[in-house]
Steps between C-alpha positions, in 0.01 A plus 500: 500500500782741586655441158168587335486829687857585400417418139216751509744775590713421196211461260311811596788740552812418300293333230314824437823691449626240252237629259673837510862396503501190277589139571826555697477390862647835611577829330802532730785311329647348815448516872484348845211522741458360850160474667392452857195272518247561776145401581396139446843434349818615673845497350702645211495497122794605283498555123787565258438561129675604181407557135166649605405183686607255232736373769369481855577340835255491789572371850225462760530402863175522691259341745127535443202435721154540348165425663232391254156379609629449852796290386858622534732433209874541556761512227875553505681605185870523421535504125695629203353566156732582209393584147714575196308555181248219465683270743437483875625315807306460828678388817334404829772544760289336772464155343783520246280450195561693179332519160591661170290574198405726211246781524247439223376860527842660453449565129146628543402777262491849651131578452560871566774538237266645236296710744519877504566671834130587518401136442742381768356753746145386417597134550652586837188690608267224375698234687492698823130575467415137426627400844378805689847647536629852481822692454565727797712813524875434463699463823869502589651186649871443567555830322332385177179637352266203469174433324250367753243243392227353719284205397322211674655568840850537355693827490832539318760776476673459163811671364577429135317162520694412818266439794669669795217440742183292500234436760223243472212432734271249335285220642664542839851472358738790552816509290741792495816530290698816573830578332774586748769529233484579128784561254434563130726480195780319680757245386404146601739202458389253235543222758188626680291361216674163473358191677721347771727232357481283813123443477334229291196631313197303385352597163151649525301348214172679577581838340 
């Protein structure tokens, strides 16, 4: 359930901005961001990226406790996700399992490529309206001027498609991701986007 809530944040905030900026994951070429996780999930999340998100590494270490219909669900995560082009590697550091695969959506056509700026803006507005969302007045966070989007109990502060802060309170689940460090346009070693050589990966055949 917690993963569903987090997915909503991505779909209804960053996804809207993709219509404006194109198919790149970020419009910042490279960067590093570290989040503090609070609420139902406590811990940290770190992301490195290069080539506008074509290369990315995400590390999560967290403990979650969610109460649904009177039942408490607990989950501990310590994971690494690496992507380079259409290839990805997922590592579970708790049980030692690891999978690798190919992203079948990597070569997806940019549906907004032939849109005019006015058409992109209309698509953004239509998408927000369809889910009862709204774009609020811009706010500064960590010294950056952010667009603020609120929809379905989720609120995101977004700088150049980078979510610096997000808060979700939906179906009794509270999830907060707040950046405590953000560096843009930095040099990142290529080794950050290479899978560890001492781990045996299983091929994911369900892509």
